[in-house]
C-alpha positions in Angstrom: -36.0 15.7 5.1 -33.2 14.9 2.7 -30.3 12.8 3.8 -26.9 13.9 2.6 -24.2 11.4 2.0 -21.0 12.2 3.9 -17.7 11.7 2.2 -15.9 8.5 3.1 -12.4 9.2 4.4 -9.7 6.6 4.1 -6.9 6.3 6.6 -3.4 6.2 5.1 -2.3 2.6 4.4 1.2 1.3 4.5 2.4 1.0 0.9 5.5 -1.0 1.4 5.3 -3.9 3.8 8.7 -5.1 2.9 11.9 -3.4 4.0 15.0 -2.7 2.0 16.4 -6.1 2.6 13.2 -7.9 1.4 12.0 -8.8 5.0 8.5 -8.1 6.1 8.3 -5.2 8.5 5.8 -4.3 11.4 3.0 -1.8 10.5 0.9 0.4 12.6 -2.6 -0.9 13.5 -5.2 1.4 11.8 -8.3 -0.7 11.9 -10.3 -2.7 14.4 -9.6 -6.0 12.7 -6.2 -7.5 12.3 -5.5 -8.2 8.6 -4.4 -11.7 7.4 -0.6 -12.1 7.6 -0.2 -10.1 10.8 -0.6 -10.6 14.5 -1.0 -8.0 17.3 2.4 -7.2 19.1 2.7 -8.4 22.6 4.5 -5.1 23.8 2.4 -2.6 21.9 -1.2 -3.2 20.9 -1.0 -0.6 18.2 1.7 -2.4 16.2 1.1 -5.4 14.0 3.9 -7.9 13.5 4.2 -9.9 10.3 3.6 -13.6 10.3 6.1 -14.6 7.6 4.4 -18.0 6.8 1.0 -16.3 6.1 2.5 -13.5 4.0 4.6 -15.9 1.9 1.5 -18.0 1.4 -0.5 -14.9 0.4 2.1 -14.1 -2.2 1.7 -17.5 -3.7 -2.1 -17.2 -3.4 -2.0 -14.1 -5.7 -0.6 -16.4 -8.5 -3.1 -19.2 -7.7 -6.1 -16.8 -8.0 -5.5 -16.6 -11.8 -6.3 -20.2 -12.1 -8.7 -21.1 -9.2 -11.6 -19.5 -7.5 -11.3 -17.4 -4.4 -13.0 -20.1 -2.4 -10.5 -22.8 -3.5 -7.6 -20.5 -2.8 -8.9 -19.5 0.6 -9.3 -23.2 1.5 -5.7 -23.7 0.4 -4.4 -20.8 2.5 -6.3 -22.3 5.5 -4.8 -25.8 5.0 -1.3 -24.3 4.4 -1.2 -21.8 7.3 -3.9 -22.9 9.8 -5.4 -19.4 10.0 -8.8 -19.1 8.5 -9.7 -16.5 5.9 -13.0 -16.4 4.0 -13.1 -16.2 0.3 -14.6 -12.7 0.5 -11.9 -11.7 3.0 -9.3 -12.9 0.6 -10.9 -11.1 -2.3 -10.9 -7.8 -0.3 -7.3 -8.3 0.8 -6.1 -8.8 -2.7 -8.1 -5.9 -4.1 -6.7 -3.6 -1.4 -3.2 -4.7 -2.1 -3.7 -4.1 -5.8 -5.3 -0.7 -5.2 -2.4 0.4 -2.8 0.2 -0.7 -5.3 -1.4 1.2 -8.2 -1.9 4.3 -6.0 1.7 4.2 -4.9 2.8 3.9 -8.5 0.7 6.9 -9.5 2.1 9.0 -6.7 5.7 8.1 -7.7 4.9 9.0 -11.3 3.4 12.4 -10.2 6.5 13.1 -8.2 8.6 12.4 -11.2 6.6 14.8 -13.3 6.9 17.4 -10.5 10.7 17.1 -10.4 10.9 17.5 -14.1 8.7 20.6 -14.0 10.6 22.2 -11.2 13.9 21.6 -13.0 12.5 23.1 -16.2 11.1 26.1 -14.3 14.4 26.8 -12.7 16.2 26.8 -16.0 13.6 29.2 -17.5 13.8 31.4 -14.5 17.6 31.7 -14.6 17.5 32.6 -18.3 14.8 35.2 -17.9 15.7 38.9 -18.0 15.0 40.6 -14.6 15.3 37.4 -12.7 15.9 37.6 -8.9 19.7 36.9 -9.2 21.9 39.9 -9.2 23.2 40.7 -12.6 27.0 41.2 -13.0 26.7 43.8 -15.8 
């Protein structure tokens, strides 16, 4: 009997965790584990509230990872924030963030192409003979 590999579905992820004013915003809980930089809301268990100290340290860690190992940066994060994160957990978190950012940039670019294509199609349609608009002749 042959086993077929089922497709892996990915839940939508929040692409922007900062609001318009630059402050971190709460995000919906979509997984069993609580990601580094967030804590479970006391009012609603399905909402994750940002921990500003951890998220700010994570932003600094993104720069440190260029010079130091994941293990060293994870130890630095633990000493800075008091919340433990393993070196593999840090690596996964940073890779997910990078993936989400590139995915969001790709979608924005596709939306820009679509807007240009729609505008071009509308100008072509208006200039075409026999278009849907009533002719005044």
